[in-house]
C-alpha positions in Angstrom: 17.8 -20.7 -14.1 17.4 -18.5 -17.2 15.7 -15.2 -17.0 14.8 -12.6 -19.6 12.8 -9.4 -19.1 11.0 -7.1 -21.5 9.1 -3.8 -21.0 5.7 -4.2 -22.5 4.3 -0.8 -21.5 5.1 1.9 -18.9 5.6 0.1 -15.6 4.6 -3.4 -16.9 7.3 -6.0 -17.2 7.1 -9.5 -18.9 9.6 -11.8 -17.4 10.3 -15.3 -18.8 11.8 -17.8 -16.4 13.3 -21.1 -17.3 13.8 -23.8 -14.7 16.1 -26.8 -15.5 14.3 -30.2 -15.6 16.6 -31.7 -13.0 15.7 -29.0 -10.4 12.1 -29.9 -10.8 12.7 -33.7 -10.8 15.0 -33.5 -7.7 12.2 -31.7 -5.8 9.6 -34.2 -7.0 11.8 -37.2 -6.0 12.2 -35.7 -2.5 8.5 -35.2 -2.2 7.8 -38.8 -3.3 10.4 -40.2 -0.9 8.7 -38.4 2.0 5.3 -39.7 0.8 6.6 -43.2 0.6 7.4 -43.2 4.3 3.9 -42.6 5.4 1.7 -43.7 2.5 -0.9 -46.4 3.1 -1.5 -48.6 0.1 -3.6 -51.8 0.1 -1.4 -54.9 -0.1 1.7 -53.2 1.3 3.0 -52.5 4.7 3.6 -48.8 5.7 7.0 -47.7 4.5 7.4 -50.8 2.2 5.4 -49.5 -0.9 7.6 -49.8 -4.0 8.7 -46.4 -5.4 7.1 -47.4 -8.8 3.7 -47.6 -7.1 4.3 -44.3 -5.2 5.3 -42.5 -8.4 2.3 -43.9 -10.3 -0.2 -42.9 -7.6 1.3 -39.7 -6.3 3.7 -38.5 -9.0 1.3 -36.1 -10.8 0.1 -34.3 -7.7 3.7 -34.1 -6.4 4.8 -32.6 -9.7 2.0 -30.1 -9.5 2.8 -29.1 -6.0 6.5 -28.7 -6.8 5.7 -26.5 -9.8 3.7 -24.2 -7.6 6.5 -23.9 -5.0 9.2 -23.5 -7.7 7.2 -20.6 -9.3 7.1 -18.8 -6.0 10.7 -19.3 -5.1 12.1 -18.7 -8.6 10.1 -15.6 -9.1 11.7 -14.1 -6.0 15.1 -15.2 -7.1 14.5 -13.8 -10.6 13.4 -10.3 -9.5 16.3 -10.1 -7.1 18.7 -11.1 -9.9 17.2 -8.6 -12.3 17.0 -5.9 -9.6 13.3 -5.4 -10.1 10.8 -4.1 -7.5 7.4 -5.7 -8.2 4.3 -3.7 -7.3 1.6 -6.3 -6.6 1.4 -10.0 -7.4 2.4 -11.3 -10.8 0.1 -12.9 -13.4 1.8 -16.3 -14.1 1.4 -18.2 -17.4 3.1 -21.6 -17.6 4.5 -22.3 -21.1 5.6 -25.9 -20.6 4.8 -28.3 -17.7 5.7 -31.7 -19.2 7.5 -34.0 -16.8 11.2 -34.6 -17.6 11.5 -31.4 -19.6 12.7 -27.9 -18.7 9.9 -25.8 -17.1 9.3 -22.3 -18.4 6.7 -19.7 -17.3 6.0 -16.1 -18.0 5.3 -13.7 -15.2 3.6 -10.3 -16.0 3.7 -7.6 -13.3 4.2 -3.9 -12.7 7.2 -2.4 -11.0 7.4 0.6 -8.7 8.2 3.7 -10.6 11.4 5.7 -10.2 10.4 9.0 -8.6 12.5 11.9 -9.7 11.8 14.5 -7.0 11.5 18.1 -7.9 13.0 20.8 -5.7 10.9 21.9 -2.7 11.6 25.6 -3.5 8.4 25.9 -5.7 6.1 24.8 -2.8 4.3 27.7 -1.1 2.9 27.3 2.4 0.9 29.7 4.5 1.4 28.8 8.1 -1.2 30.0 10.6 0.0 31.7 13.8 -2.5 31.9 16.6 -2.9 31.7 20.4 -5.7 30.9 22.9 -7.0 34.1 24.5 -9.1 34.6 27.6 -12.0 35.5 25.3 -11.5 32.2 23.4 -11.7 30.3 26.7 -14.9 32.2 27.6 -16.5 31.2 24.3 -15.5 27.6 24.8 -17.1 27.7 28.3 -20.3 29.0 26.8 -20.2 26.2 24.1 -19.7 23.5 26.8 -22.6 24.9 28.8 -24.9 24.9 25.7 -23.8 21.3 24.9 -25.0 20.3 28.4 -28.3 22.2 28.2 -31.2 20.7 30.1 -34.9 21.4 29.5 -37.5 22.4 32.0 -41.3 22.3 31.4 -43.0 25.7 30.9 -46.6 26.7 30.6 -46.3 29.0 27.6 -46.2 28.9 23.8 -43.2 27.3 22.3 -40.4 29.5 21.0 -37.3 28.8 18.9 -34.8 27.0 21.1 -37.5 25.3 23.1 -37.9 21.5 23.2 -41.3 20.2 22.3 -42.5 16.6 22.9 -44.8 15.6 20.1 -46.8 12.7 18.6 -47.4 12.9 14.8 -48.8 11.0 11.9 -47.6 11.9 8.4 -49.9 11.5 5.4 -49.6 11.9 1.6 -52.9 12.2 -0.3 -54.7 11.2 2.9 -52.7 8.0 3.4 -50.2 7.4 6.2 -46.7 6.5 4.8 -44.0 4.3 6.2 -41.6 6.1 8.6 -44.0 9.1 9.0 -45.4 8.2 12.4 -43.8 8.7 15.9 -44.8 9.1 19.5 -43.1 11.0 22.3 -40.5 12.5 20.1 -38.4 15.3 21.6 -37.6 18.1 19.1 -35.6 21.3 19.6 -37.2 24.0 17.5 -34.7 25.6 15.2 -32.4 22.6 15.2 -33.1 21.8 11.5 -33.8 18.1 12.3 -37.0 18.0 10.4 -37.9 19.0 6.8 -38.5 22.8 6.1 -41.7 24.1 7.6 -42.2 21.4 10.2 -40.4 23.1 13.1 -41.5 26.5 12.1 -45.1 25.3 12.2 -44.7 24.4 15.9 -43.6 27.8 17.0 -46.4 29.3 19.1 -48.0 25.9 20.0 -48.7 25.0 23.6 -48.9 21.7 25.5 -52.2 20.0 24.6 -52.5 21.6 21.2 -53.3 19.5 18.1 -52.5 21.0 14.7 -51.9 20.0 11.1 -48.5 20.9 9.6 -48.6 21.2 5.8 -45.1 20.7 4.4 -43.3 19.6 1.2 -40.4 17.1 1.1 -37.3 18.6 -0.6 -36.6 17.5 -4.2 -33.3 16.0 -3.1 -34.8 14.1 -0.1 -32.9 10.9 0.5 -36.1 8.8 0.3 -36.9 9.1 -3.4 -40.5 7.9 -2.8 -41.1 11.0 -0.8 -38.9 13.5 -2.6 -40.8 16.6 -3.8 -44.2 15.4 -2.4 -46.6 17.5 -0.3 -47.5 16.0 3.0 -49.5 16.8 6.1 -48.5 15.9 9.6 -51.3 15.6 12.2 -49.4 16.6 15.3 -50.2 16.7 19.1 -48.0 18.7 21.4 -47.5 16.8 24.7 -45.1 19.3 26.4 -43.1 22.4 25.9 -39.7 22.8 27.8 -37.4 25.8 27.9 -33.6 25.4 27.8 -31.7 26.0 31.0 -27.9 26.3 30.9 -25.9 24.6 33.7 -24.1 26.8 36.2 -20.3 26.9 36.2 -20.0 25.0 39.5 -18.2 22.0 40.9 -20.9 19.6 39.8 -20.4 20.9 36.2 -16.6 20.7 36.3 -16.7 17.2 37.6 -18.5 16.0 34.4 -15.2 16.8 32.7 -13.0 15.1 35.3 -11.9 18.4 37.0 -12.4 17.9 40.8 -10.1 20.5 42.2 -9.3 24.2 41.6 -12.9 25.5 41.0 -13.5 27.8 38.1 -9.8 28.7 37.7 -8.8 25.0 37.6 -11.5 24.3 35.1 -10.5 27.2 32.9 -6.8 26.0 33.0 -7.9 22.5 31.9 -10.0 23.9 29.1 -7.2 26.2 27.9 -4.8 23.3 27.9 -7.1 21.2 25.7 -7.7 24.1 23.4 -4.0 24.7 23.0 -3.4 21.1 22.2 -6.2 21.3 19.6 -4.7 24.5 18.1 -1.3 22.9 17.7 -2.8 19.9 16.0 -4.9 22.0 13.7 -2.0 24.1 12.6 0.1 21.0 11.9 -2.7 19.5 9.9 -3.2 22.6 7.7 0.6 23.0 7.1 0.9 19.3 6.3 -2.0 19.5 3.8 -0.3 22.4 2.0 3.0 20.6 1.9 1.5 17.4 0.6 -0.5 19.3 -2.1 2.7 21.0 -3.1 4.5 17.7 -3.4 1.8 16.3 -5.6 1.6 19.4 -7.8 5.4 19.5 -8.3 6.0 15.8 -8.9 4.4 13.7 -11.6 4.4 10.0 -10.7 3.3 7.0 -12.9 1.2 4.9 -10.5 1.0 1.1 -10.8 -2.5 -0.1 -11.4 -2.0 -2.9 -8.9 -1.4 -0.4 -6.1 -4.4 1.7 -7.1 -6.5 -1.5 -7.1 -5.3 -2.5 -3.6 -6.0 1.0 -2.3 -9.5 0.9 -3.8 -10.1 -2.3 -1.9 -8.9 -0.7 1.3 -11.1 2.3 0.9 -14.1 0.1 0.1 -13.5 -1.8 3.3 -13.3 1.4 5.3 -16.5 2.7 3.7 -18.3 -0.5 4.4 -17.2 -0.5 8.1 -18.2 3.2 8.5 -21.6 3.2 6.7 -22.7 -0.3 5.9 -22.3 -2.4 9.0 -20.8 -5.8 9.5 -23.0 -7.6 6.9 -22.6 -5.0 4.1 -21.2 -6.4 0.9 -18.5 -3.9 0.0 -18.2 -5.3 -3.6 -21.5 -3.5 -4.3 -19.6 -0.2 -4.1 -18.3 0.7 -7.6 -14.5 1.1 -7.9 -15.0 4.4 -9.7 -16.2 5.9 -6.4 -12.7 5.5 -4.9 -10.4 5.6 -7.9 -9.4 9.3 -7.7 -8.8 9.2 -4.0 -6.9 5.9 -4.3 -4.6 7.3 -7.0 -3.9 10.4 -4.9 -3.1 8.4 -1.8 -0.8 6.0 -3.7 0.9 8.8 -5.6 1.5 10.7 -2.3 2.8 7.6 -0.6 5.3 7.0 -3.4 6.5 10.6 -3.3 6.8 10.6 0.5 8.7 7.4 0.5 11.2 8.9 -2.0 11.6 12.0 0.2 12.3 9.7 3.2 14.8 7.7 1.1 16.7 10.6 -0.4 16.9 12.5 2.9 17.7 9.4 5.0 14.8 10.3 7.4 14.2 8.0 10.4 11.4 8.3 13.0 12.9 10.5 15.8 12.5 8.5 19.0 12.2 11.7 21.2 9.4 13.0 19.0 7.6 9.6 19.1 7.8 9.6 22.9 6.6 13.2 23.0 3.6 12.4 20.8 2.7 9.4 22.8 2.9 11.4 26.0 0.7 14.2 24.5 -1.9 11.6 23.5 -1.7 10.0 26.9 -2.1 13.4 28.7 -5.8 13.4 27.8 -6.4 10.4 30.1 -6.6 10.1 33.9 -3.7 7.6 34.1 -1.3 8.9 31.4 1.6 6.7 32.4 -0.5 3.5 31.8 -1.4 4.8 28.4 2.2 5.4 27.5 3.2 1.9 28.6 0.3 0.5 26.6 1.6 2.2 23.4 5.1 0.9 24.0 3.9 -2.6 24.6 1.8 -2.7 21.4 4.0 -2.8 18.3 1.2 -2.0 15.9 0.0 1.0 17.8 3.5 2.4 18.3 4.2 1.8 14.6 1.2 4.1 13.7 2.7 6.8 15.9 6.1 6.3 14.2 4.5 6.7 10.8 2.8 10.0 11.9 6.1 11.3 13.2 7.9 10.3 10.0 5.4 12.2 8.0 5.9 15.3 10.3 9.6 15.0 9.7 9.0 14.9 5.9 6.9 18.1 6.3 9.8 19.7 8.3 12.3 18.7 5.6 10.1 20.3 2.9 9.5 23.5 4.9 13.3 24.1 5.2 13.3 24.9 1.4 9.7 25.8 0.7 8.3 29.4 0.5 6.7 29.8 3.9 4.6 32.7 4.9 3.4 33.1 8.5 -0.1 34.6 8.9 -1.7 35.6 12.2 -5.3 34.3 12.6 -7.8 34.1 15.4 -8.2 30.8 17.3 -11.6 30.0 15.7 -10.2 30.3 12.2 -7.1 28.4 13.0 -9.0 25.4 14.3 -11.5 25.2 11.5 -11.3 21.6 10.2 -9.0 21.1 7.2 -9.2 18.0 5.0 -6.8 15.5 6.6 -4.0 14.3 4.5 -3.9 10.5 3.9 -1.1 8.6 2.4 -1.5 5.0 1.1 -0.7 2.8 4.1 1.5 0.3 2.2 3.8 3.0 0.9 4.0 4.8 4.2 4.9 1.6 6.0 7.4 0.7 3.4 9.1 4.0 3.8 9.3 3.5 7.6 10.5 -0.1 7.2 13.1 0.8 4.6 14.8 3.2 7.1 
């Protein structure tokens, strides 16, 4: 087998592979001999068909099949021989396919870039320091109570925070419009569910009142047919109900799976969950800064094939999240995901190189600790732990997360780290989660 490689541009390689004719012909002969044993041809008994007939009838298709298989196997042999690491499938162009002659084809593909890691000393990280105080627990208890508010009917005018039950018909220029009519709708005043002016117009109304609400749809309203238009809603108030917070009693605690210990036991459980959330929030914020630092300090030429694959993955995720099972994800323009895809692939390549250069392997103890922490949120944690260790894919996801945490730890050893004390509420404010291209992350794990 003869192989020659040329660099056409950047990461693209053009590889010419020549296969001797006898290798092709030997494989074709084997295929035809196998065919001869089972072929059924009129006028001949099974297994007694002359090879000349077999070759005439099945030779062309056998040759085509062999060519396809030889391309696959020889491409793998060639890239191994030339020490190339293809990124994505090649584009193959046969140059000569005549029977009895040497076969030659050209494979064009991209290779993974060589990542020359910069030092971690230039990366700056501000690490939050925080704790859960008694006051934070009190605030969380108030939040939980508000989330479980019930409403009781009152015979007074509606106030902000009350729930009104209403019927309404929306009209534009005196004509009812699609989607503007509802009956028996429950609406909490001040919630911001409705367009500006709607909820405000119901403050002061009583059960049994009928009124007309004059409002204007926002210019950026999602339904372009209604955006910016004035409308009137003929509204009838069926009922007004005031919010009632639940008591901190055993019945309330049981809703959260706490059946023993009363208020002290419930506070302890809430604190434990808050501390777990705090630890994860700090990890996420530190990781985001580390990954941003790695991207800023390392320039990587990214293979177009990897970006394209990541765009397809992001399309699928968007389709599942927003479009439903029957949504055609091909309708989503690639440009929507290109920047995010490039970032994720770049980060994946850099992280894989950090793993490689520092010989990082997923720490089994940390994997176990993470699984146990996840399991602790369930009533039967040991069953959850066993489930993870019996599911290779699920356990692999945990290993990837741990591996990324170890990458973060490795960077922090040399980065410029400043600790900053912050309140619990500030520490747990959501940070943008860091996402690394799945293929590169998995490759880094597998390589080690």
